[in-house]
C-alpha positions in Angstrom: 0.2 -0.1 -0.2 2.5 2.9 0.7 4.5 1.8 -2.5 1.3 3.2 -4.4 1.2 5.7 -2.7 5.2 6.7 -3.4 4.1 6.0 -7.0 0.8 7.9 -6.7 2.8 11.0 -4.9 5.5 11.2 -7.8 3.1 10.9 -10.6 1.3 13.9 -9.4 4.8 15.7 -8.5 5.6 15.4 -11.9 2.0 16.4 -13.9 2.6 19.5 -11.6 5.4 21.1 -11.8 7.3 23.9 -9.7 7.1 27.5 -11.5 9.9 27.5 -13.1 11.8 32.0 -13.9 13.3 32.3 -16.9 14.9 36.7 -17.5 14.7 35.4 -20.9 12.5 34.7 -23.4 13.0 31.0 -23.8 11.3 29.2 -20.7 13.1 25.8 -19.9 11.1 23.3 -20.1 10.9 20.4 -17.3 12.2 17.4 -17.3 12.2 14.3 -15.2 14.4 11.1 -15.0 13.5 8.5 -12.6 16.7 6.1 -11.1 15.4 3.0 -9.3 17.1 0.2 -7.7 16.9 -3.0 -7.8 15.3 -3.3 -4.3 12.7 -0.7 -5.3 11.2 -2.7 -8.5 11.3 -5.8 -6.4 8.2 -3.7 -5.4 7.2 -1.6 -9.1 7.0 -4.9 -10.7 3.7 -6.8 -8.4 1.4 -7.4 -10.7 -0.4 -4.5 -8.7 1.9 -2.0 -9.1 3.2 -3.1 -12.7 0.3 -0.1 -14.1 1.5 2.3 -12.0 5.2 2.1 -12.8 4.4 1.8 -16.7 2.5 5.6 -16.2 5.3 6.8 -14.3 7.7 5.5 -16.2 6.1 6.8 -19.2 6.2 10.8 -17.5 10.4 10.7 -18.2 12.6 11.3 -20.6 14.5 8.8 -19.4 14.8 5.8 -16.8 17.5 4.0 -15.9 16.7 0.3 -14.2 20.1 -0.7 -11.6 21.5 -2.5 -9.6 18.5 -5.4 -11.0 18.8 -9.3 -10.6 18.7 -10.8 -14.2 15.0 -11.5 -12.9 14.1 -7.9 -12.4 16.3 -6.8 -16.1 14.1 -9.0 -17.9 10.8 -8.8 -16.2 11.0 -5.2 -16.9 11.3 -5.9 -21.1 8.5 -8.1 -20.9 6.3 -5.7 -18.9 7.3 -3.0 -21.2 7.0 -5.2 -24.2 3.1 -6.9 -23.7 1.7 -3.3 -22.1 2.8 -0.3 -24.0 2.5 -3.2 -27.7 5.9 -1.5 -28.8 9.2 -3.5 -29.6 12.0 -3.4 -27.7 15.2 -3.8 -28.5 17.6 -5.1 -24.5 21.6 -4.8 -25.2 23.8 -6.9 -22.7 27.2 -7.6 -21.9 27.5 -10.6 -19.7 26.6 -13.5 -19.0 23.1 -12.2 -16.1 22.0 -10.0 -19.0 20.9 -13.6 -21.8 17.4 -13.4 -20.0 16.4 -10.3 -20.9 18.4 -10.6 -24.4 16.7 -13.4 -25.1 12.9 -12.0 -24.0 13.0 -8.9 -25.9 12.4 -8.5 -30.1 15.6 -7.6 -30.9 19.1 -8.8 -28.4 22.1 -7.5 -28.9 25.4 -9.1 -27.0 28.0 -7.6 -27.1 31.0 -9.2 -28.0 33.3 -11.0 -25.9 33.3 -14.3 -23.7 30.1 -13.7 -22.3 28.5 -11.6 -24.2 28.5 -14.7 -26.3 26.2 -16.9 -23.9 24.0 -14.8 -25.6 23.4 -17.4 -28.6 24.2 -21.1 -27.1 
């Protein structure tokens, strides 16, 4: 329930940007990026929160998932592909990226001993 409230507050804050004063004629555009850790993804990827999480990410210009498990990486790709009905691209350089790369519509394994495991 707490994560639900956090997601709602974040969406509300993004949709109501602060007043930005500009001395010139150009008014700066309000841009938002989201950095989410694996611990937080654990909650955001629960069935009951996935829609809200996707709505929040849709309000951002960039989303960075860090310290995510291999399973979380593939779940994020699946969520985006299945819910947003878009083509997905996943790029990885290690064995822990294999499941994410395989679930994407286009998967790229960067050359090297670990990256080559994608094709196995």
